[in-house]
N, C-alpha and C positions, 0 to 999 in steps of 0.2 A: 469495441466495447470491453470494458475491464469485466473480469471474472468476479461473481459474487462470492466472497469469502465468509464463512459463517463458522460458529463454534463447532459444527459437525464435520467441516471439511479442512480447517486450516492446518491441523497436525499432518495430514497426508500432503497437502500442498507444499508445506515447508521442507519436506524431506526429498523435493525434486532437486536434481542436479543443477538446474538452471537457477539464475538469480530470481528471487521472489519479492515483489514490491507490493506491500499492502497499505492502502489509504484508509486509514480509520477516520469515520465522519459520522454526522448526524444530520437529519433532515432539517433541523432547526437552526444549523450552524452556517451563517452567511459565508464565511471564508471557505467552508467545505464546498458549498454551492458554486463559488467562483472557480475553484480548481477541478470540479467534476469533469467538465468537458476536456480539460488538459489531460487527466488521468485516462479518459476514454481514448484520446488520440494517441497517448503514449502506448497504451495496450495494443492498438493496431499497428503502430510503427515497430514496435519491438516483438511482435508476435513471432514465435519460434525462437527468439533469443532469450526472453525474459517472460515470466508470468507476472502480470499486473493485475491486481484486483482491488475491490472495495469491501470494507467491512462496516456495517452500520453498528455503532457502538450501543445504540439504545436496544437492539435486538439480539446483540451478541456480546456478552460481558467478558468471556474467557480470554480471548486474545488480547484485549486491551488491559485486563487486569494482570494476566501473566507477564506482561512487558511493561508495566508500571506507566501506562499512557495516561497522562493527566490533563493534557490539552488536545483539541482537535481543530483543524486537521493535523494528523500526525502520519507520516509515512515511514514504515518499517521496512528495512532491507535485509533479506535473509539469503545467505548461501549455505547450501547442505545442511539446512535446519538450524544454522547459527545466526543470531542477529548480529549483522555487521555494521550497520549504520542506521540512523533515522534522521528525518527532518521534520520540523515543527512549523506550522503556519501556512499562510496561503502564498506559496512560492511561485515564481514564474516557470513557464515550460523549460526555458533554458537551465534554470537551476536544478530542476528535477531531472533533466536530461544529463546534465553534468555529472550528477551523482550516480545515475544508472549506468553511464559510460565508464565511470571509475571502477565499478564492481563487476563489469562483464568480463 
C-alpha cells in the first residue's frame, strides 16, 4: 500500500536518501482511479528500495502548487529532496517501473 503524502509530511519524506515517488491524484479523477492499484503494487514491490506515496490534491495544495502540477494524475520523482523527473497521465505499470528503475 502506498504511503499517504500530505502537506504536513511531504517535506520530511523528500529529504530521504531513497527515491521518492509521489502520485498526485483526486477522488473525482477517472485516470487516477485506473492507476491507483498499480501505485499500490509498486509500493509493495519497491519497499525498502523506494518510497512510493499518494497525495490527494483536493486535500493538500502545497505539494502540487510548489511543483506546478496542472494535470492529474502526475507522478513526481525525487532524489535527495530534488525533483528529478515527472510523468503525467494514466500510464502503464511497465512505463512507471521503467522510470523508477532509471532513478534507483
